[in-house]
C-alpha positions in Angstrom: 16.0 -39.3 -0.4 12.6 -38.6 -2.0 10.2 -41.4 -2.1 7.2 -42.4 -4.2 4.0 -43.0 -2.9 1.8 -45.4 -4.3 -1.6 -44.3 -2.8 -4.3 -43.5 -5.1 -5.0 -40.0 -5.6 -8.1 -39.2 -3.6 -11.3 -38.2 -5.9 -14.5 -36.3 -5.4 -16.8 -38.6 -2.9 -19.3 -40.4 -5.3 -22.7 -40.2 -4.8 -22.9 -43.5 -3.1 -20.5 -42.2 -0.2 -22.8 -39.1 0.1 -25.7 -41.2 0.2 -24.1 -43.2 3.0 -23.3 -40.2 4.8 -27.0 -38.9 4.9 -28.1 -42.7 6.0 -26.0 -41.9 9.1 -27.1 -38.6 9.8 -30.6 -40.1 9.1 -30.0 -42.7 11.7 -28.7 -40.4 14.5 -31.6 -37.8 13.9 -34.3 -40.2 13.1 -35.2 -38.8 9.7 -35.9 -40.7 6.8 -32.6 -41.0 4.6 -34.3 -40.1 1.6 -35.0 -36.7 2.8 -31.9 -35.9 4.4 -30.2 -36.7 0.8 -32.7 -34.6 -1.0 -32.2 -31.6 1.4 -28.1 -32.0 1.0 -28.7 -31.9 -2.8 -30.9 -28.7 -2.3 -28.0 -27.2 -0.1 -25.4 -27.9 -2.9 -27.6 -26.5 -5.5 -28.5 -23.3 -3.7 -24.7 -23.0 -2.9 -23.7 -23.3 -6.4 -26.4 -20.6 -7.6 -25.1 -18.2 -4.9 -21.6 -18.8 -6.4 -23.1 -18.1 -9.9 -25.0 -14.9 -8.8 -22.0 -13.4 -7.2 -19.6 -14.0 -10.1 -22.3 -12.2 -12.2 -21.8 -9.0 -9.7 -17.8 -9.2 -10.3 -16.5 -6.7 -12.2 -12.7 -7.1 -13.2 -10.6 -4.4 -14.7 -6.9 -4.5 -15.6 -4.5 -1.6 -15.3 -1.9 -1.8 -17.7 1.1 0.8 -18.1 4.7 1.6 -17.6 6.3 2.5 -14.2 5.1 5.9 -13.3 2.3 6.2 -15.9 -0.4 7.1 -13.2 -1.7 3.3 -12.7 -2.2 3.7 -8.9 -3.5 7.1 -9.0 -6.0 6.1 -11.3 -6.8 3.2 -9.2 -7.4 5.6 -6.1 -9.3 8.3 -8.1 -11.8 5.5 -9.0 -11.9 3.8 -5.5 -12.4 7.9 -4.0 -15.3 8.5 -6.4 -17.1 5.1 -6.1 -16.0 3.6 -2.7 -15.0 6.5 -0.6 -15.7 4.4 2.5 -13.3 1.6 1.7 -11.0 4.6 1.2 -11.7 5.8 4.8 -10.8 2.4 6.4 -7.4 2.3 4.9 -6.4 6.1 5.7 -4.1 5.4 8.7 -2.2 2.9 6.6 -1.1 5.6 4.4 0.7 7.6 7.0 4.1 5.8 7.0 3.9 5.9 3.1 3.8 9.9 3.2 6.5 10.3 5.9 8.6 7.9 3.5 7.8 10.3 0.5 9.1 13.1 2.6 12.1 11.6 3.7 13.1 10.5 0.3 12.3 14.0 -1.3 14.4 15.6 1.4 17.5 12.9 0.8 17.3 13.9 -2.8 17.4 17.5 -2.3 20.6 17.0 -0.2 22.2 14.5 -2.8 21.9 17.1 -5.5 23.3 19.9 -2.9 26.1 17.6 -2.6 26.6 16.6 -6.3 26.5 20.7 -7.2 28.9 21.5 -4.5 31.3 19.4 -5.9 31.6 21.1 -9.4 32.9 23.9 -7.7 31.2 26.3 -10.5 32.3 29.8 -9.7 29.5 32.6 -9.1 27.2 29.8 -8.1 25.4 30.2 -5.0 26.9 27.0 -3.5 30.4 28.5 -4.3 30.2 30.6 -1.4 31.1 29.4 1.9 28.2 30.9 4.1 25.9 29.3 1.7 27.4 25.6 2.3 27.7 26.3 6.0 23.9 27.4 6.3 22.8 24.1 4.3 25.4 21.7 6.3 23.8 23.1 9.5 20.3 22.4 8.2 21.6 18.8 7.0 23.2 17.8 10.7 19.6 18.9 12.3 17.9 16.5 9.9 20.2 13.8 10.0 18.1 11.6 12.8 15.0 11.9 10.6 17.2 10.6 7.4 18.6 7.7 9.7 15.1 6.3 9.9 14.6 5.9 6.0 15.8 2.5 5.5 13.8 1.2 8.8 10.8 2.6 7.6 11.2 1.0 4.2 11.7 -2.3 5.6 8.8 -1.9 7.7 6.6 -1.3 4.5 8.4 -3.8 2.5 7.7 -6.5 4.9 11.5 -7.1 5.5 12.0 -8.1 1.5 15.5 -7.3 0.2 15.9 -7.1 -3.5 18.6 -8.0 -5.7 20.5 -5.9 -7.6 21.3 -3.2 -5.4 17.5 -1.5 -5.6 16.6 0.2 -2.5 13.7 1.8 -1.2 9.8 0.8 -0.1 8.5 -2.2 -2.1 5.2 -3.6 -1.2 2.7 -6.7 -2.3 -0.9 -6.7 -2.5 -2.6 -6.8 0.8 0.3 -4.5 2.5 -2.1 -2.1 4.2 -3.4 -5.0 6.1 0.1 -5.3 7.7 0.8 -1.6 8.3 -2.6 -0.6 9.6 -3.0 -0.4 13.2 -5.4 -2.9 14.6 -8.1 -1.3 16.8 -10.4 -2.3 19.7 -13.6 -0.4 19.6 -15.1 -0.3 23.3 -18.0 1.8 24.5 -16.1 4.9 25.5 -13.0 4.5 23.8 -10.5 3.3 21.1 -7.2 1.8 21.5 -4.6 -0.3 20.0 -5.2 -4.1 20.9 -1.4 -5.0 20.5 2.0 -3.7 19.5 2.6 -3.5 16.2 6.1 -3.1 14.8 5.4 -0.8 11.9 3.1 1.2 14.2 6.1 1.7 16.5 8.4 2.9 13.8 5.6 5.1 12.3 4.9 6.7 15.8 9.3 7.1 16.0 9.2 8.7 12.6 6.1 11.1 13.5 7.8 12.5 16.6 11.0 13.1 14.8 9.4 14.5 12.0 7.6 16.9 14.2 10.9 18.2 15.7 12.2 18.4 12.2 9.3 20.5 10.6 10.9 23.7 10.8 14.2 22.6 9.5 12.6 21.0 6.5 10.6 24.0 5.7 13.8 26.1 6.0 15.5 23.6 3.5 12.6 23.8 1.2 11.9 27.4 1.2 16.0 28.4 1.2 16.8 30.7 -1.6 19.5 28.4 -2.9 17.3 25.4 -3.0 14.6 27.2 -4.9 17.4 28.6 -7.4 18.5 25.1 -8.0 14.7 23.9 -8.6 13.6 26.7 -11.0 16.9 26.1 -13.0 15.6 22.4 -13.1 19.2 21.0 -11.4 17.2 19.8 -8.6 14.3 18.0 -10.2 11.5 16.6 -7.7 8.2 15.0 -8.8 5.0 16.7 -8.2 4.3 14.3 -5.2 7.3 15.6 -3.4 6.5 19.3 -4.1 3.1 19.0 -2.7 4.4 17.3 0.5 6.9 19.6 1.3 4.7 22.5 0.6 2.4 21.0 3.3 5.0 20.1 5.7 3.6 22.0 8.6 0.2 20.3 8.5 1.8 16.8 7.8 4.1 17.3 10.8 1.2 18.0 13.4 1.4 15.2 16.0 -2.4 14.0 15.1 -1.8 13.7 11.2 -4.3 12.0 9.4 -4.0 12.0 5.4 -6.2 13.8 3.5 -7.8 12.5 0.2 -5.3 14.7 -1.8 -2.4 13.5 0.5 -3.3 9.8 -0.7 -3.7 10.4 -4.4 -0.2 12.2 -4.4 1.8 9.4 -2.7 4.3 7.1 -4.7 4.9 3.9 -3.6 6.8 0.9 -5.9 4.9 -2.4 -6.0 5.6 -6.2 -6.4 3.8 -8.3 -8.5 0.4 -8.0 -9.1 -1.9 -5.6 -6.9 -5.5 -6.7 -6.3 -8.1 -4.0 -5.3 -11.5 -5.3 -4.2 -14.3 -2.8 -3.5 -18.1 -3.2 -3.5 -19.6 -0.2 -5.5 -23.6 0.4 -6.0 -25.1 1.1 -9.1 -28.7 1.9 -9.7 -29.5 0.4 -6.4 -27.3 -2.9 -7.1 -24.0 -3.8 -5.5 -21.0 -5.1 -7.8 -18.1 -6.3 -6.4 -15.2 -4.4 -8.3 -11.6 -5.9 -8.7 -9.1 -3.8 -10.0 -5.5 -5.3 -10.9 -2.5 -3.2 -11.1 -0.3 -5.3 -13.2 2.8 -3.0 -12.9 5.8 -4.6 -14.5 4.7 -8.1 -13.8 4.8 -8.9 -17.6 5.0 -13.0 -17.0 1.7 -12.8 -15.6 0.2 -11.0 -18.3 -1.5 -14.6 -20.2 -2.8 -15.6 -16.8 -4.6 -12.6 -15.9 -6.1 -12.3 -19.7 -7.3 -15.8 -19.0 -8.6 -15.0 -15.3 -10.4 -11.9 -16.7 
């Protein structure tokens, strides 16, 4: 059962209390209490002045728009143009996201193949037994990679599961700090500090992808798949086509995302995403804060007040 506390709420220290503290410090140091108190006051003033100056250098921007409207792409382009070094720091964290985009695209292609096959339309490529057998053979070889989709999504989402039957990878603000490996830089080498679950899953996906590269390329360039893509029966967004076009490069063991790769990734977000990076303009450094609001409609009033 909850109980009520009758203690008085603590208030900010009174000036007399601060004076007593300064007198205690003075007694221990042998200094004049008035001088110690004055020095404390001066430090407080300097701290407030620094905070005020820091707020002057803050630039806050809200990115508003519907899902898939390009807010995240705009944020990444802005970061690439004005703060490319901060993007370099994040580069490795995008590796599992690129892999997830590729696996998702493969699954969508095979799902459309299943749907078209179930229609049994005469004179269509999928009505031919040899075509179905060929695509089924490719599917079987890609099953180990497809089986890793949910595990990779779970790692990117930090173990978050959503109600309503929604699936996929959903990330919150600060997800890159959890995904990127921690490195120890010594005089002669660079190595992981400690095991990282997401890193282990990413490594497993990378190895599986490397073995599956030729099969992915075969599926993507298969004349039947090209036929249905040209007819818009199989619909993929530009990012999926970009990654599948570059699958041989991405499948390399030492793959590191390029700027184009990072700009093309698609990732669903939860809540408000805050992106902060320093930008130097005319010799002065500003702290830019971009807020990707997404679908967090309920926090609009709060954010407008904050900014």
